[in-house]
C-alpha positions as CSV (number, residue, x, y, z in Angstrom):
1,M,167.8,91.8,132.1
2,N,167.5,95.6,132.2
3,K,168.2,97.0,128.8
4,L,170.4,99.7,130.3
5,L,173.0,97.4,131.8
6,F,176.5,97.4,130.4
7,P,179.8,95.8,131.3
8,C,181.9,97.6,134.0
9,L,184.6,99.9,132.9
10,M,187.8,100.9,134.7
11,I,188.6,104.6,134.1
12,F,190.5,107.5,135.5
13,L,188.3,110.6,136.0
14,M,188.8,114.1,137.1
15,A,185.4,115.6,138.1
16,C,184.6,119.0,139.3
17,Q,181.7,120.0,141.5
18,A,180.4,123.3,142.6
19,N,182.0,122.8,146.0
20,G,185.4,121.7,144.8
21,K,187.3,119.1,142.9
22,V,187.4,115.3,143.0
23,E,191.0,114.1,142.4
24,Y,191.9,111.5,139.7
25,S,191.1,108.1,141.0
26,Q,190.7,104.6,139.5
27,K,187.5,102.9,140.3
28,E,184.9,100.6,138.8
29,E,182.4,102.4,136.7
30,A,178.8,101.4,137.7
31,V,176.5,99.9,135.1
32,F,174.3,102.4,133.2
33,N,171.0,102.0,135.0
34,P,169.3,105.4,135.5
35,Q,166.0,105.7,137.3
36,Q,162.9,106.2,135.2
37,Y,159.7,108.2,135.9
38,V,156.5,108.9,133.9
39,C,155.3,112.5,134.5
40,Y,151.5,112.9,134.3
41,R,149.5,116.0,133.7
42,A,148.3,117.9,136.7
43,G,144.7,118.4,135.4
44,E,144.0,121.2,137.8
45,K,145.4,124.6,138.9
46,M,148.3,124.1,141.3
47,T,149.0,126.4,144.2
48,I,152.7,126.4,145.1
49,D,152.7,126.4,148.9
50,G,154.8,123.3,149.7
51,N,151.8,121.3,151.0
52,L,151.4,118.9,148.0
53,D,147.7,118.6,149.0
54,E,146.1,119.0,145.5
55,Q,144.5,115.8,144.2
56,A,147.0,115.8,141.4
57,W,149.8,115.5,143.9
58,K,148.0,112.7,145.7
59,N,147.6,110.8,142.4
60,A,151.2,111.3,141.2
61,P,153.5,108.4,142.0
62,W,156.5,108.9,144.3
63,T,159.9,108.2,142.9
64,N,162.0,105.4,144.5
65,E,163.6,106.4,147.8
66,F,166.8,108.3,147.3
67,A,170.1,106.4,147.6
68,D,173.7,107.5,148.3
69,I,175.2,109.3,145.4
70,E,177.8,106.5,145.0
71,G,175.0,103.9,144.8
72,D,175.3,100.5,146.4
73,A,178.9,101.2,147.4
74,K,177.6,103.2,150.3
75,P,175.0,102.5,153.0
76,K,171.4,103.4,152.7
77,P,170.7,107.0,153.6
78,Q,169.8,107.7,157.2
79,Y,166.7,109.6,156.4
80,L,163.9,109.1,153.8
81,T,163.8,111.3,150.7
82,K,161.5,110.9,147.7
83,A,160.0,113.1,145.0
84,K,157.1,113.5,142.6
85,M,156.6,115.3,139.2
86,L,153.7,116.7,137.3
87,W,153.3,119.1,134.3
88,D,150.9,121.2,132.4
89,D,151.2,123.6,129.4
90,E,153.0,126.2,131.5
91,Y,155.1,124.4,134.2
92,L,157.0,121.4,135.2
93,Y,156.1,120.8,138.9
94,I,158.4,119.0,141.3
95,G,157.5,118.1,144.9
96,A,159.6,116.2,147.5
97,Y,159.5,115.0,151.0
98,L,162.6,115.1,153.2
99,Q,162.4,113.3,156.5
100,E,164.4,115.4,159.0
101,P,164.4,115.2,162.9
102,H,166.4,118.4,163.2
103,L,165.2,121.2,160.8
104,W,168.0,123.6,160.3
105,A,168.9,126.4,157.8
106,S,171.1,129.5,158.0
107,I,171.3,131.0,154.4
108,T,168.9,133.8,153.5
109,E,170.6,135.4,150.5
110,R,169.4,134.3,147.0
111,D,172.0,132.7,144.8
112,A,174.3,132.1,147.7
113,V,175.9,128.6,147.9
114,I,172.9,126.9,149.3
115,F,174.5,123.5,149.8
116,Y,176.4,124.9,152.7
117,D,173.1,124.2,154.4
118,N,171.0,121.1,154.2
119,D,169.3,121.4,150.9
120,F,167.2,119.9,148.0
121,E,168.6,120.2,144.5
122,V,167.2,119.7,141.0
123,F,169.2,119.1,137.8
124,I,167.5,119.2,134.3
125,D,169.0,118.6,130.9
126,P,166.0,118.7,128.5
127,D,167.7,117.6,125.3
128,G,170.1,115.1,127.0
129,D,173.3,116.3,125.4
130,T,175.1,116.9,128.7
131,H,175.5,120.6,127.8
132,G,173.2,123.6,128.5
133,Y,171.5,122.3,131.7
134,Y,169.9,123.8,134.8
135,E,170.6,123.5,138.5
136,F,168.4,124.6,141.3
137,E,168.9,124.4,145.0
138,M,166.8,125.4,148.0
139,N,167.0,125.2,151.8
140,A,164.4,125.0,154.5
141,F,164.0,128.8,154.5
142,N,163.1,128.5,150.8
143,T,166.2,130.4,149.9
144,V,167.0,129.5,146.3
145,W,170.0,129.3,144.0
146,D,169.3,128.9,140.3
147,L,172.1,128.7,137.8
148,L,172.8,127.6,134.2
149,L,175.6,125.3,133.2
150,A,176.9,125.9,129.7
151,K,178.7,122.5,130.0
152,P,179.8,120.4,133.0
153,Y,182.6,121.6,135.2
154,R,184.8,118.7,134.0
155,D,184.7,120.3,130.5
156,G,185.4,123.9,131.7
157,G,181.9,125.0,132.7
158,P,181.2,127.7,133.3
159,A,178.4,128.1,135.8
160,I,176.3,131.2,135.0
161,N,175.3,132.3,138.5
162,N,173.6,135.6,137.5
163,W,171.1,133.7,135.4
164,D,167.6,133.5,137.0
165,I,164.6,131.3,136.1
166,N,162.1,134.0,135.3
167,G,158.7,133.0,136.7
168,L,160.0,130.4,139.0
169,Q,157.8,129.5,142.0
170,S,159.0,127.6,145.1
171,A,157.8,126.9,148.6
172,V,158.5,124.8,151.6
173,A,156.2,123.3,154.3
174,L,157.9,122.5,157.6
175,K,156.7,119.7,159.7
176,G,158.3,120.9,162.9
177,T,160.2,124.0,164.2
178,I,163.3,125.2,162.4
179,N,166.5,125.9,164.3
180,N,165.1,124.6,167.6
181,P,167.2,121.8,169.0
182,D,164.7,121.3,171.9
183,D,162.3,119.2,169.9
184,I,162.3,116.4,167.3
185,D,160.8,117.3,163.9
186,E,159.2,115.2,161.2
187,G,160.7,116.8,158.1
188,W,159.9,119.2,155.3
189,F,158.2,119.3,152.0
190,V,159.3,121.3,149.0
191,E,157.4,122.3,145.9
192,M,158.5,124.0,142.7
193,A,157.0,125.2,139.4
194,F,159.6,125.6,136.6
195,P,158.3,127.7,133.7
196,L,158.5,125.5,130.6
197,D,159.3,128.5,128.3
198,V,162.5,128.9,130.2
199,L,163.4,125.2,130.3
200,H,162.8,125.1,126.5
201,E,165.7,127.5,125.9
202,Y,168.0,124.4,126.0
203,A,165.5,121.8,125.0
204,G,166.3,121.8,121.3
205,G,163.7,119.6,119.6
206,V,162.9,117.7,122.9
207,K,160.3,120.0,124.3
208,A,157.7,119.2,126.9
209,E,155.4,117.0,124.8
210,A,153.8,113.7,125.4
211,G,156.3,110.8,124.8
212,N,159.4,113.0,125.0
213,Q,162.0,112.3,127.7
214,W,164.2,114.6,129.6
215,R,167.3,113.8,131.7
216,I,166.7,114.9,135.3
217,N,168.1,114.2,138.8
218,F,167.5,115.3,142.4
219,S,170.0,115.5,145.2
220,R,169.7,116.1,148.9
221,V,172.8,117.5,150.8
222,Q,172.8,116.5,154.5
223,W,175.4,117.7,157.0
224,Q,176.2,116.0,160.3
225,M,175.1,118.3,163.1
226,D,175.7,118.8,166.9
227,V,173.9,121.0,169.4
228,V,176.4,123.5,170.9
229,D,175.2,126.1,173.4
230,G,171.6,125.6,172.3
231,S,172.2,126.0,168.6
232,Y,172.9,123.6,165.7
233,Q,176.5,123.5,164.4
234,K,178.2,121.3,161.9
235,R,180.0,118.4,163.5
236,I,183.7,118.9,163.6
237,N,186.2,116.1,162.7
238,P,188.8,116.3,165.5
239,E,191.5,115.0,163.1
240,T,191.1,117.9,160.7
241,N,189.4,120.5,162.9
242,K,187.0,121.0,160.0
243,S,183.4,119.8,159.5
244,Y,182.8,116.3,158.2
245,P,182.0,116.1,154.5
246,E,178.3,116.3,153.6
247,D,176.2,113.3,152.7
248,N,174.8,113.3,149.2
249,W,171.6,111.4,148.6
250,V,170.1,111.3,145.1
251,W,167.3,109.8,143.1
252,S,169.6,108.3,140.4
253,P,173.1,107.4,141.7
254,Q,176.1,108.9,139.9
255,S,178.8,106.5,141.1
256,Y,181.0,109.4,142.0
257,I,180.5,112.3,144.5
258,N,179.7,114.6,141.6
259,M,176.2,115.6,140.5
260,H,177.6,117.0,137.2
261,R,177.6,113.8,135.3
262,P,174.4,114.4,133.2
263,E,174.9,111.1,131.3
264,T,174.0,109.2,134.4
265,W,170.9,111.2,135.5
266,G,167.4,109.7,135.4
267,F,164.8,109.8,132.6
268,M,161.5,111.6,133.0
269,Q,158.9,110.8,130.3
270,F,156.0,113.3,129.7
271,S,152.5,111.7,129.5
272,D,149.3,113.4,128.3
273,L,147.3,111.3,130.9
274,I,146.0,113.2,133.9
275,A,147.5,111.9,137.1
276,G,145.1,109.3,138.6
277,Q,143.3,108.6,135.3
278,G,145.4,105.7,134.0
279,E,148.9,104.5,133.8
280,E,151.5,104.7,131.0
281,A,154.6,102.6,130.7
282,F,158.0,104.1,130.5
283,V,159.5,103.3,127.0
284,F,163.2,103.0,126.9
285,N,164.8,104.7,123.8
286,E,167.3,102.3,122.3
287,D,169.4,105.2,121.1
288,E,170.4,105.8,124.7
289,S,172.3,102.5,124.6
290,V,174.3,104.0,121.6
291,K,174.9,107.3,123.4
292,W,176.1,105.4,126.6
293,E,178.8,103.7,124.6
294,L,179.9,107.1,123.4
295,Y,180.0,108.4,127.0
296,R,182.2,105.4,127.9
297,L,184.5,106.3,125.1
298,Y,184.5,109.9,126.3
299,H,185.7,109.0,129.8
300,A,188.3,106.5,128.4
301,Q,189.6,109.3,126.1
302,R,190.0,111.6,129.1
303,A,191.9,108.9,130.9
304,Y,194.1,108.2,127.9
305,K,194.9,111.9,127.3
306,N,195.7,112.3,131.0
307,S,198.2,109.5,130.6
308,T,199.7,110.2,127.2
309,G,199.0,113.9,126.5
310,Q,196.9,113.1,123.4
311,Y,193.7,111.5,122.3
312,A,193.6,107.9,121.0
313,D,193.0,107.6,117.2
314,D,192.5,103.8,117.5
315,M,189.9,102.1,119.7
316,A,192.4,99.4,120.4
317,L,194.5,101.9,122.3
318,L,191.6,102.6,124.7
319,K,191.7,99.0,125.9
320,N,194.7,100.2,128.0
321,V,192.3,102.3,130.1
322,G,189.6,99.7,130.3
323,L,187.3,100.4,127.3
324,S,186.1,97.1,126.0
325,D,185.0,96.6,122.3
326,S,182.0,98.5,121.2
327,K,179.3,97.2,119.0
328,Y,178.0,100.7,118.1
329,I,181.0,103.0,117.6
330,S,182.0,103.1,114.0
331,S,184.7,105.7,113.8
332,V,186.9,108.0,115.9
333,N,188.4,111.1,114.1
334,V,191.2,112.8,116.0
335,T,193.2,116.0,115.5
336,T,196.1,117.2,117.7
337,S,193.7,118.5,120.3
338,L,190.1,117.4,119.4
339,Y,188.2,114.3,118.5
340,E,184.7,113.3,117.3
341,A,183.4,109.7,117.5
342,I,180.3,108.4,115.7
343,A,178.1,105.5,116.7
344,S,174.8,103.9,115.6
345,S,172.6,101.0,115.9
346,S,171.0,99.1,113.0
347,K,167.6,99.8,114.7
348,S,168.2,103.6,114.8
349,D,167.4,106.2,112.1
350,Y,170.4,108.3,113.4
351,Y,174.1,108.5,113.7
352,W,175.1,109.7,117.1
353,H,178.2,111.9,117.7
354,I,180.3,112.9,120.7
355,N,183.2,115.3,120.9
356,N,186.0,115.8,123.3
357,E,183.8,118.1,125.5
358,G,181.3,115.2,125.9
359,R,178.5,116.9,124.0
360,T,176.3,114.5,122.0
361,W,174.2,115.2,118.9
362,K,172.5,113.2,116.2
363,S,172.4,113.3,112.4
364,K,170.0,111.6,110.0
365,K,171.3,108.4,108.3
């Protein structure tokens, strides 16, 4: 049995996304089963041109094919999407392939809302505390939007849009002709180099070093399109007279249509092996099991406060919103408007903490 699996949890959740809000709803929380990836060293100079033709890219493994953001609750995506990762002392490299028979883009202004086009997105939380994380989006024109999230939208954000990743490199390679409805295209490749000195700003003690793990996820936004008067246009729902909602295809499913749930992102483990010169197993950190129970409590506390106007000071009260007994959580300390919970495993050297804003941190036993 996968070590990350946990019992299902029924909760109420209000989640915000850059393109709007998801209303409160009651649904079954998926098991905690994030994707895992071992990131090998490049071992050669990388040219960021979108082609992924260096030997290092050829040796780097592909991720699993992307799934719908809600996971098994929705059908398999219509088009293939997959990604790769590499690193060296200066950069984290990300490449991806997006199958696409109709290459289309319209946005050319940097830091515009790129997901109004079909796009590829990257989310990185180096220290895995759900706060202080990075978002990056690009379309088939290689128009980019990079922003910093002080904390998730659900906890008040904010998104810092005027923040740029200094030294960022990005490129696309199109396999077809863009904005030409008269042919059928193959797709597009994307390639990015994220400077590690920038990503380390919110890495804490979890810097890019062999054995360390970062939380990371990828998303593909895909709109339904029609050809009207020789041009691509978003398909209109006749019942609303608005475009149909976009599809969201991701590497590690979120269970909700909301990428800003960092606790469910995948794990990327740095390896000192050069890509193609051996394999290293991903090693699950048992402390993540402890942290997951704290996240379950966090969501249950949100549901309880939404219902009663206050946080629960007794774990037993959270059973009313579906939180089963925890084998790791030892205490919940509540004030009139705040709380802090503490959890630990007998196998861990740390106590893990979470507060009402969902941030986690550790202290030595």
